[in-house]
C-alpha positions, 0 to 999 in steps of 0.5 A: 500500500502506497501511503503517499508520504514521500517528500512530506515533512514532519515535526515529531517531539519526544523522539529520544525514546519509545513511541516518538522515536519509533514513529520518527523511524517509521515516517522516515522509512516512508520517505518523510523529511523529519525534524526530531526534537527532545531534551537528550541530544545524544539520543537524537543523534543516535536516532538520526544515525539509525534513520540514515543507516536505514536509507532515510533522509538525515533529520534535522535535530532540535535539542529542546526542553518543551517546558521552557517559556517560549519553547513551542514557538522556538521549536516551530520556527526551527522546524520551519527553517529546517524543513521549509514548512511542516505538513505533519505534527506528532505530539509525543512529548509528555509524561505520567505522574504517580497519583497525588493527594487531595491537598497536593500543591498547585504547582504540581497540577500546573506542571503536569497540565503544562507538559501534557496539554498546554505545550501540545496546544501551543506547538500545534497552533504555532505550526498550523499556519503552514498547514492552512496555507498549503491546504493539507496537514496532520496533527497526531497527539499521543494522549492517554486514557481519561478515565481515572483510576485514582487522583492523577494530575495527568488524567485531566490533562489528557481529557483536555487534549481530547476535548481541544483536539475534537474542537480543533478538528471541526475548525481546520477540517475545511483546510484539509487538516485532520486532528486525532489522538492516539491513547496508548495502553501499556507500551514497553518503554524506558519509562514503563520498565522504570515504573513497573516491576516485572511482577506487576507487568506479568500480573497486568498481562495475565489479568488486565490485558485481553491480548495477554501482553504489553504492546511495543512502540512500533504497534502504536507508531504504525497507527500514527503513520497511517493517520499521517498518510493519505489513506487516513484522510477521512479520520479526524476528531477521534481518540483511538485506543491502542491498548490490547483491549485493556480499557473496559469502555465500549466507546 
């Protein structure tokens, strides 16, 4: 299947590891010209070498901490300078946090909301002019579940991404731009290995995940690449779980 992605451009955040890294590699394999961004430059350089070794176009690298004031606009400007314009934006930077007490300090709420929603919104709005001008664009947001198991600061941030994405999709559809969210389940990554013991992972695989295993980054990256392609042109305003059936809700 020809995904018609050759010579498209993409800005992918959170590419030092996990889903963001694999999404960048799979987009590059389809002939997409990339700008990759994360905090750890050594991992970005390693990814760039892997992409070129596989026959892909050498990506532009932007070392950035998205939490810094003004970082989204600076990143958008850097991507535009390197690529000429941005056709595809994959917002993969973010992170979960442990559950918090009812009396958690306000700073903790603000920090998690800024990372997981505010910066995603700001970066997206910074690159939208390119897409509107060219009458084509893809925004893919890596989010998460918005059904809380406990009091988590990240949960309302993910819900905010879902609500904002739906509203944005209705505004920009007329310009040929789609906006979608991918909600990962348990996807193996550096963060998962750090947070969850092998025993806990085995328990979830046996009792919580119908497919009986954690997912791999390429399994959600494949969906991101499809949504970025011409073949995904009639899918917008959605939240798509990629979780092995872990979530219990029907819709």
